[in-house]
Structures are given as C-alpha cells and as structure tokens.
C-alpha positions in Angstrom: 39.7 0.9 30.1 38.5 -2.6 30.8 35.2 -1.2 32.1 34.8 0.9 29.0 35.2 -2.1 26.8 32.6 -4.0 28.8 30.2 -1.1 28.4 30.8 -0.9 24.7 30.3 -4.6 24.2 27.1 -4.4 26.3 25.8 -1.5 24.2 26.6 -3.3 20.9 24.8 -6.5 22.2 21.8 -4.4 23.3 21.6 -2.8 19.8 21.9 -6.1 18.1 18.9 -7.4 20.0 16.9 -4.2 19.7 13.7 -4.6 17.7 12.6 -2.3 15.0 10.0 0.1 16.3 7.8 -0.4 13.2 7.4 -3.9 11.6 5.5 -4.4 8.4 4.6 -8.0 7.4 3.4 -8.3 3.8 1.2 -11.1 2.4 -0.2 -11.7 -1.0 -3.3 -13.7 -1.8 -5.1 -14.7 -4.9 -8.9 -13.9 -4.7 -10.9 -16.9 -5.9 -14.6 -16.7 -6.6 -16.5 -20.0 -5.8 -20.1 -21.1 -5.4 -21.4 -22.3 -2.0 -25.0 -23.2 -1.5 -25.9 -21.3 -4.7 -24.2 -18.1 -3.5 -21.0 -16.5 -4.8 -18.3 -16.7 -2.1 -14.8 -15.3 -2.1 -11.8 -17.3 -0.9 -8.2 -16.2 -0.4 -5.5 -18.5 -1.5 -1.7 -18.2 -1.3 -0.6 -16.5 -4.5 2.0 -19.0 -5.7 1.4 -18.4 -9.4 -0.7 -15.7 -11.1 -2.1 -15.1 -14.6 -3.5 -12.1 -16.3 -7.0 -11.4 -15.1 -6.3 -12.8 -11.6 -7.3 -10.6 -8.6 -4.7 -10.3 -5.9 -5.2 -9.0 -2.4 -2.1 -7.4 -0.7 -2.3 -7.3 3.1 0.1 -5.3 5.3 0.2 -5.9 9.0 1.8 -2.8 10.5 3.0 -3.3 14.1 4.3 -0.8 16.6 6.7 -2.9 18.8 7.5 -0.2 21.3 5.9 0.9 24.6 5.3 4.4 23.1 3.0 5.6 20.4 4.6 6.2 17.0 3.7 9.4 15.3 3.6 10.2 11.6 3.6 6.6 10.3 3.5 6.5 6.5 3.0 3.2 4.6 3.4 3.5 0.9 2.7 0.7 -1.6 4.5 1.1 -5.0 2.3 -0.9 -7.4 4.9 -0.6 -10.2 7.8 -1.8 -8.1 5.7 -4.8 -6.7 4.3 -5.8 -10.1 6.9 -4.7 -12.5 6.2 -3.9 -16.1 4.8 -6.0 -19.0 6.9 -6.5 -22.1 5.0 -3.6 -23.8 6.0 -1.3 -21.0 2.5 -1.2 -19.3 2.1 -1.7 -15.6 1.6 -5.4 -14.7 -0.9 -4.6 -11.9 -4.0 -2.4 -12.0 -5.5 -1.1 -8.7 -9.1 -2.1 -8.2 -11.3 0.9 -7.2 -12.4 1.2 -3.6 -10.4 -1.8 -2.3 -7.8 0.1 -0.2 -8.5 -0.1 3.5 -10.2 2.8 5.2 -9.0 2.9 8.8 -11.0 3.9 11.9 -8.6 4.8 14.6 -10.6 6.1 17.6 -12.6 9.1 16.3 -10.4 9.4 13.2 -11.3 7.9 9.9 -8.2 7.6 7.6 -8.7 7.2 3.9 -5.7 6.3 1.7 -4.0 8.7 -0.7 -3.2 7.7 -4.3 -0.7 8.8 -6.9 -0.7 8.4 -10.7 2.7 10.1 -11.3 5.2 7.7 -9.7 4.7 9.0 -6.2 5.5 12.7 -6.9 2.0 13.9 -5.9 -0.8 12.3 -3.8 -4.5 13.0 -3.4 -7.8 11.4 -2.4 -9.6 9.3 -5.0 -10.8 10.1 -7.6 -7.7 11.8 -8.8 -7.8 14.4 -11.5 -5.1 15.7 -13.9 -4.8 18.4 -16.5 -4.4 17.4 -20.2 -3.8 19.6 -23.2 -5.8 18.9 -26.3 -6.6 20.5 -29.6 -10.1 21.8 -30.0 -11.1 23.7 -33.1 -7.5 24.3 -34.0 -6.7 25.8 -30.5 -4.8 24.1 -27.7 -6.8 24.0 -24.5 -6.3 22.6 -21.1 -8.9 20.3 -19.6 -9.2 18.5 -16.3 -9.9 14.8 -16.5 -10.4 12.0 -14.0 -7.5 9.5 -13.7 -8.7 5.9 -14.0 -7.9 3.8 -10.9 -5.9 1.4 -13.0 -3.5 4.2 -13.7 -2.6 4.7 -10.0 1.0 3.9 -9.3 1.1 4.2 -5.5 -1.3 3.8 -2.5 -0.3 5.6 0.7 -1.7 5.7 4.2 -0.6 8.5 6.6 -1.3 7.4 10.2 -0.9 10.4 12.6 -0.3 8.0 15.6 0.0 4.3 16.0 -0.6 3.3 19.6 2.0 1.5 21.6 2.2 -2.3 21.1 -0.6 -2.2 18.5 -1.2 -3.6 15.0 -3.3 -2.4 12.1 -4.1 -4.3 8.9 -4.0 -2.5 5.6 -5.4 -4.1 2.4 -5.8 -3.4 -1.2 -6.6 -5.3 -4.4 -5.2 -5.3 -7.9 -5.8 -7.1 -11.2 -2.9 -8.8 -12.9 -2.6 -7.5 -16.5 
C-alpha cells in the first residue's frame, strides 16, 4: 500500500510539472508610421492604449514543446472576442487585407482561412456570400464578395508542427 501511495504521489508530481505540448504566446503592437531619412518607416510599439484609426499587429508565437511532431494544429483568432463591440454594436476591430501570415513549412505553403459568420464556416480570401435582393419586383439571389473588415475569425490549419519548433503568426487590424 505504501508503495502504491509513493507511485501515485510521483505520478501527480510528474503531471504537475508536465509542460503543455502546444504553447501560444500572444503579443499586441501598435504600428506607428514615421519618417527616417525622408522615407516612410514602420515601427512597432507596445499597445498600451489605442484609439480609433490605430493599426494593431497581433503576433502569435506557436511552440511545440514536445520531442514529437504535433499533427493537426489549428490556431484560430476571434477578432470579435479580442476587440469586443463598439457601443453601436459594430465590431471594434477590422481585419486589414493581406496581412495574415502565409506560412512556408518545407514544401508546403499555408494560407490562412477566414470567416465572416462568427466561425461557422471558413474559406480562403476573398470570401463570398449569397444575398437576396429585389430586382424589378422579383426576389433574386446574388453572390457578393465579403469585405475583409467584415471578417470575424482568422484561422491557420497546420498539418504538422515539428518537434521542439516555433512558428510566428501575424495579422493586422484597424481599431474602429
């Protein structure tokens, strides 16, 4: 019985010190445009306070802390949850087109997926949706392009993340 308790205590201690296999470190920066030697230069500053019109860069360092590859890693950024809503109910953050990282993992190029419907469906940019409208007294259905500022989620699906490796995912938004 005593030996069983020692084994249980050892197992609990090992689990307490076990690392998560996937660690995501998130950072937010404010993108500042400045002039240097007559040229426009971008600088990233810690985003301590933001105002409408500010451009933010979200960076996500995704780490596999194991000695084995991780398969089927999905990283999803919920822009509504991060930014919240304005008093009028509109989203506080608007995705800036073509700013989400495109990953090159060996021979594979991974482009992010986007959603405009709260994460129910995803697709590659530019997204399209069907809308109903009245034309000449008839209701018709038409396919229209979804504006990037309407995107609610950005998602990267990584088939395999190598052992003890890190990747950096980035995207930019405008504060409304």
